[in-house]
N, C-alpha and C positions, 0 to 999 in steps of 0.2 A: 107636553112644551119640556123641551132638555135645556136645564141649567149650563152655562159654563163654569166650569169648574173652579176655573178663578177666582169668580165669585163668591162663591158659595166659603163663607168660612166653616170649615174642622178643625174640631181641637186636634190638640197635639197629643197624642193618646197611642200607646200599645196596640199598630194596624190599623190606624185612621192618618199615617201620613203618607207619601207618595213624593217619589222624585221629578220636581216637573221639567219635563225636557226643555223644555224653552228656559229656562234658568241658562243666562250665561253665566263661560265658566272663569269661576274667580280663582283659578291656583296661583298659590305663591310662586314667582320664579326666581329662578335659580341665578342669585348674584357672585358667583365666583368662578374663575375659571382656572382651568389646573393648563400648568404650562412647567414644561420637565419635572412631575410629579412635585411642584409648588402652587397652594391654591393663592389665586390674587386676585382684588376686588374687578369683576368684569361690566358689560353693560346691565343693568337689570332692565326685564320687559312687562310687559303690565301681564302677562302669562294668558293674554287670549292667540286665537288663529291668526296670526295675518293674512290681510287680504289680498286676494290673488288680482294685480293689478296690471302684472305684463310679464309673461313667458321667459325665462331665463335666455341671458344671452349665448348664443352659441361658442363652442370652443374657438373659433377662429376668429370671435371678434374680442376674445379677453387680452388685454396688455401684458405681458412679460414683466416682472417687476422683479428687481436685486434684494428685497429683503429678503431674513430669512423667515424660514417656516417657524421659530420659534427662540425664544431669548429667554437669560435671565434673568427672574425679578429684580427689579430694582435691590431690593435688599438684600440680595443675599450676590450680586456681581459691584457693589462697595459694600460690603460687609468689611467692618473696622477702616475704612478707609476714612482719613478724618485731614481739610487744609487747617490749615494754621499762619496765622498775621500775628506778628507783634504791632502795637499800635499804642497808643497814648491822649489823656485827656488830661486839657487844665484845669484846677478846682480852684476857682476865687478865695483867696484867704483875706478877711475886713478885720482881723482882729490882730494886727501882727505890723510892726514898724520896721519891719525886716524884710517880708517878703508881700507880696499882693497876690502872689498864685503859688499854686505847685504843682508840680507834675506827675502823675497818676500814671505811669506803667503795668499796660494790662495785655493779654492775648486774648485774642478771639479765635474759637477754633468752631468748623463748621463742620456736620457729620453729614455725606454724602447720600448716605442710604435715605435720608428723609431732609437732608438741607435743612436741621436744626442746627442753631446755634445758641452756644453759651460762651459767656466771657468769663474770663478769672482771671485777676490781681495775685502777682504771685506775696507772698509774706514779706513783713521785713519786719525782723529784729527790732524792739524796741519803737517800734515808729510811731505808737500808742494809736495806729488808725485802725479801725477794722477792715482787714483784707481776709483772698479768699474768692469766692465765687462770689461775681459781680452780677451775671445775670443768668439765673439758670438756664437749663436746656429745652428748647421749645422754637416753634419756627418762628421769625420775629417777622413781624408786617412793617411792609417797610411803606407801605401808605395806606390812602382812607380806601382805596378802589379794592383790597382785598389780596393786593401782592406781598410775598415774604421777598425775604432775602434768597438770594444766590450766589454759584460760585463767581459771576461776570458782574454783582454790584459792588464788590468787596476787591479794591485795586489796591495797591502798593504804592507810596504818595500823594492816595486823595485821602476823602474824609468819608464818615459814614455814622451816620444817625441812627440812635435806636430809642426810641421813646427819649426823644428832646435829648440825648445825648451825646454829644459830635466825639468822633473818634479820628485819629490822625493815623494811618497806618504807615507805617515807617521800614515793615521789610514782609517776610515771609520766608519758611521754610524751603528743601532744595524738592522736596515732593510736591508743593504746592505751586509753586514754579513749575517744573515739569508739563503738572495737568494742566495747569491753564494755558499753556502755550503747547501742552502735544495735545490735550482731548481736546479745548474748546477752540483752541484758534486765537487768544488773545494775548494782548503784547500786555509785556510785564516790566514795569519799570528798575531799574537797580535799586538794592536796598540801601534806604537813607539812617541817619542818626538820631536818637533823641537828643531835645533841645536840652541846656542847660538849665536844672534847677537853682531859684535866685536862694534857696533857703542854704544848699553845698557852696554857691560863692561868698555867703554869709561866714560862714563856717569857714573858709579857708583863709579868710581876715584875721580869725581870732588865733589862730597855730602862728605865733615866732619863730621866727628863725635860728633855730639853736646848731648849728651845723657850726659854726664857724667859734661862738663862742656860746656856750650852753650853759644857759642861765634860767633856774637857778641850780646849781649843782646838783649832780645824784648822789643822795645819801650814802654814804658806806655802810653797809650789811657785812659786817666780818667781827672775829673774833675784839681785835683791839677796839673796835666802836664799839661796842658792846661793856667792854671793860672800862672805858674812860666816861661812858654814861649810866655806869654802876655807882662808878666810883663819884660822879658828882649826885649821886641822889637820887637816882632815877628807879623807881619801884621795877621790882621782878618780873611781875607781870608784866610790866610795859617791852621788857627784853628777851619775851617771849617772839618765836616767829609769825610775823604777821603771816594771819591767817588769811584773812578778805585777801591779801592780794595773792594767797595763791590759788584758792577760789576763784577771782575773778579770770587768772590767768589759765584755771586749766579746767574749765567748768564744762561739762558735757563729753571729757575728753578722757575715754577709760579703755584701758588696755587687753586684750582678752587673748586669752591664752585657753589650748587645749589640751587635758590633761588625762591620766588613766588612774585608777586606785584599785591595785592590783592585790587583791585579799584571799589567794585560794589558799594561803597558807594558815588560814583560819579555817575551824569547822563552817562549812556552807559558805565558806567566801569565794567570790568570783571577781571577774574582772569588769569594771566598771568604769564607761566614761562619764568625764565630766567637764566643764566650761567653768574656767577662773577666770574673774575680773577683778580688774585693778582703778579703784578712781581715782587719776592722779589728783582733784582736786583735793580731798583728805588723808589720801594714803591707806584707804579700806578696800577690804574685799572681801568678794563675794562668789558666792560657789554654786553653780545651779547643775541639777542632774538631768543627764540626757537620757529621758527615754526611749526606751527601746522595743519595737513590737514582741512580743511572745515573751518578754523576760519574766513575767509575772511578778513583778513590781509595781505595786500603784505609783500613779504619774504624778509624782511631790515636786515640784518644779524646783526648791530651793535647799540646799543641801547643808548652806553654812552662809542665815543673812549678814549683810553688808556689816562690815566692823572692822576695825583695825586687828592685824592677825600676827599674834605673839609669834617671833622667829624660836623661841628655849621656850623651854618648859617652867611652867610659874613655880618662884621660890616664895615658901612660906612656912614662919618659924614661929614660935610659942607666940605671938603677937597674931598672928594670922599671914595673909601671903602680903608681902611688901610691896611696895611701889614701882621699882628699880624695875620695869618689863620694857625690854625692846619690841617693835614688831618690824615687820618685812615693809622694806622700801621698793622701787621700782628696780633698783640694780640686782633685787635678790632674786627676780625671775628672769632667768635662764634656761631657752629651748634647750631639751637635750640633759638637765638637770633635775631635783627632786623638791620638794615642797614641804613640807610638816602643817598638816592641817590637824592642830589639836592631834598628834601622836599619830596622823594617817599620811602616808607616804604617796603625795601624789607626783604623778612622772607628766612634765610639760614635755609635750613631742611635737606642738605645732603651735602657730600664732598667724592671725587674719593678721590682712596688708594694712590697713593702720597701724597696727601695733609694730610691725617690721620697719615701718619709714618713719613712726617716730622713734625708736631708737637707734637708727642709721643719721637723722638729722640731728637728734637732741644727745646722744650716747656716742658718736661716731664710730659706731658698729658697721658690719659692713653685712652682703647676700648670704657672707658664709660662715656669719655666728648664728645662721639658720638652717641648719640643716635640714632635711625632709626626711621624717624617722615613719617609717613604718610600725606599727601599733597591732594591726590584722593579723589573727594567726587563722590559720588552717580551720574551718569549723570539724571537731570530731563527727564521725561516721554514726547515725543514727543506730542503736543499735535495734539488729528486728529479731522477733522472736523465732526460735526456732521452730520448724514443722514438724509435728511428730510423724512418724511412719504412719502408710494408709494400715489398716488393721482388716481390710477386705469385708466391714459390716458397710451396710446402704453405698450411697453414689459416694464417688472418691471428692467431686467438686462440693455435693452437699455435707460430706464431712467436713472438707477445707472451709465451709463457712463456720462451723463452733469452734477451730481456732483464730479464726481472724476478726468477730465480733462475739460481744458478749449476748446479744439477741442475731443469731441467725437469719439471713434474709437468703431468700428463693435465691440462685443463682437464675444469671440470664443468660437467656441461650440468641443464639447468632441468630437474628431474626433475618438477615439475606438471605443465608444458608440455607433457611427454614423455608422464605417462600421460593429461593430458585431449586430446591431441591426434594420440596415435600412428597414428590412422589417417584423421587429415582431409588430404584434398588434394585444392587447387582447382586446374580446371584451367580454359584459355585456349586458345583457335584464334590464333595469331599468324601475322604474314607479314614477312617481310623489308624494312625501310623505309632509305631512304637515308641516309647520314649524312654527316657529312665528311669523315673517315676511308676511306670507303666507298665506291663507285661501284654502283648497282645496275644488275645486268643482267637481260636480256630473261628468260632462265634461271631467276634469282633470285626475279623477279617473280613467277613461277608455281609457287612453291614454298611448301606448307602447312606450318604445326610448331603441335605439341600441347607447350604448357610449362605445368606442371605444379610448383606451391607445395606444400612440404612444411611444415604449420604445425610438428609436433613440435621441427625445428629450424632455422625458416626458411632451408632450401636448396628449389631451384631445379635440375630438368632439363628439356631440351628432346630432342623426339622429333619425328622427319619419318615420317608414314605412309607406305608405300610405294603408288603410285597409279600404274601404266602405262597408264590413260586420256589423261593429261594430255601436253601434249607437251615431255617431260624427255629430256634425254640418255638414254642407257642405265645411264653411269655413276655416276649418282647414283643410287643404290638405297634411299634412304632407313635406315630404322632411328636406332638412338641418334645423337644432335646434338649433346648436352653430357651429359658424367654428372653424376649429380645432384652437386651443391655447392655452398658458400656463392657468389654471388655481389654483388660491391663495386658501387655505384655509381660513375659517372667521376669521374675524381678527387679522391676520398675512400676513408677507412674505414670509411666505414659502408654496412653490408651491404643488400642488400636484402628486405623483410619484407610479410607479408600484404597489411599496408594500403598499401603504398605500388601496389598491383598494383591495376588496374579496365581494365574496356574501354574501348579508347582510348586508353591509356598505351604510352608509351614506354620500353621498359626496354631498356637497352645491356648487352650482353654481351660480354666482352672484342671491344670495338671495332665491334658489330653490333647495329644496332640493329631492335627487332623490336618492330612493335604489335599490340596484342592487339586481335580483333575480335569476340569472343565468347567466353562463356566456358558451362558445359553447366548443366544444369539443377541439381544439387546445388549448384555455386559460388554461384549465384544465392541459391536458399535460402537456403545456410549467411550469408551476406553479408545477408540481410535478419535472419536474424534474431539478428545480433551489427552492430546498427546503430553502436554506439558505436566502434568500431574500423573499421568500414567507412562514413563519412558518404555517399557517394553511392549507397549503397544504401537510404538513409531518408529514404522516400516524406516524412514530414514534413519533411523539411529543404530536400530538392532543391525541394519545393513554396515553400517559404518565398522561398529564392533567385532562384528563377523568378519569382514572385509581384511581391517586388521590379521586377523588372529589368522586367516588362511593365507596370507605373505607369505608367498616362498616356496605354495605348494598347488600352482595354478596348474598345473599337466594332469596330480591326482586328479582333482576337483572337476575338471572339462574331460576327463575319461569317464569319471563315476557317474555326472551327470547329463550330459551330452545325448542328445533324445532321445531320451526317458521323460517316464512317469516320476517324478517325486512325490511320494508320499510322508506321513510324519513316522515313520517307522525306518526309512530308509533315510529323511533327511539325518534324523537323527544319530541314524548309525553314521553316514559319515561324518558328521561334523566331532562326534566323538570319537573316529579313526582318527580326526587328526587331530585331537587334543583340543576342541575349540571348549571354552567356557561357556553354557549358557543355558538358560532355563526352558521350559516345555512353553510359557508363555511367548516365547520369541521367536517359539518353530511355529507356533499358531499364527501369527503376526505375517510369516514369511510364505507359509501356506496360503492365507487368503489373500495377498499381494498376487503370486504369481498362479495361480489355480491348479496347480501340480505340476506344469510343466518344465523341467529340465532346462530347456533352452533358455527359458525366460529367467530363469533365477542366475542361470549365468549371464546373461544378460545385464542383469542386474547387478553381480558383483563386479562385473566387466570382464572377464576371465575370456578369453581365446581360445581357439587352438593351437597348441604350441606347431611352431614351423617344424 
């Protein structure tokens, strides 16, 4: 009897469990969709395979749609776009005999990215009412069915109720009006005005018309009035200026000047910027320090705390400092002049817009009294450490790292060059040539060398092939003549590169001169494929240079090459006879192109038979 596995209680132990193929698929479906690279909420599916109820419609049965394939998410399209309405609500006042309600002015903000709303009431000084954020930002429900306020639910000239508070909308800004009319196609009423507040009307009735008959007369505040009051017995402390009146008139009015202190005449002195504040309420001065990046100073914000600033040195006698000190006033601060801050000369070179407007309005100054003064100086060039000359030990780049950093770092190779030319090697046949510091012997004149240039890192290796057929002593066995390394040009820190080598060039390798006499076929083809780096293998440039040198000698050149075979020796002799300047690499380039034909050479030059 075979039992159904589904009815057998199998313990959940290692080796005793299995996957029931009859169980339904319970994978969790993806709930996000990606549109233009942004993850947006998508439709959540059950994760089960859909049941095939009907075959898909044919292509001709599909209806055309004008909708775009993908659109920007709402939070991207409407980012930082806010609608704003000006409104008010009436708050009842029950314990006042002069008013029965109060008009509270507010502003409604709606953020289009998620249609959230927040209401703010502008703060009024000395109102005694807690003002500010009236309703925090969130999606405000408008009914009991789950609906929320949208742009079409708030309109100018109507009311909207949020959490039992009814707001009367009177106006909106230009962007809101343009969006509602242009994007949504709604009609927006013209802006209205706020209603009159009863308390404002009551306060207006308390004011007396003193334009014609001022009463009471304004008290005199001059020297004569102070003398008469002092003679009448008024105490001296009461005759001092009314500080409270000055404080109430100038509270929160601060003049701001920009200054510099040039202390470079002292040891370790420097030129430092500062901000000078002059408080009109009590004639006190505050000096703030401007923190500059990489100045090496700790960012102390206050250089001089707020206090009256003496305008002359403190006088001291035998009994101590005297009390007869005077301080700076607003008239002493002039742009373009110096102010002494405890024996430190601060140069005022600019002021803010409020300070300029205050002086123009109260002191009769003009814009010409605030000239534009530039105190910026050209930065001094950063001194560079002199790199000592290369001593020949080690690599040039490795030795340079010891002069740049205390802990040398490995030289970063040219990665792209190594990947592109990892196995690209140009090989030349070379012979030793006489030089100023080396006298060529008969044995060295018979020696042949293979000079290899590795394009991956511009290194050079020289190899001497062993050849016993030549008249070379037995102790010269051949083999590696120069290890692969960077070779510097004589008297310079510049190294030899691939474009410096060509057939006919003389290469100085550690005081020995090598003349390149020949190159292999691969090297010729590589140089012809890269004419920008190897101009002597560019047939067009070589032809243009030779044609320019042979100008005026067309008849002689035609008679030399017409119907004849051109060889390296004949071409070299003919160009030398004409006084042309060339190298052997250019002769090889021409011969590889014309294939030894004199007629082809004349056709390339553009020379024709003389008439």
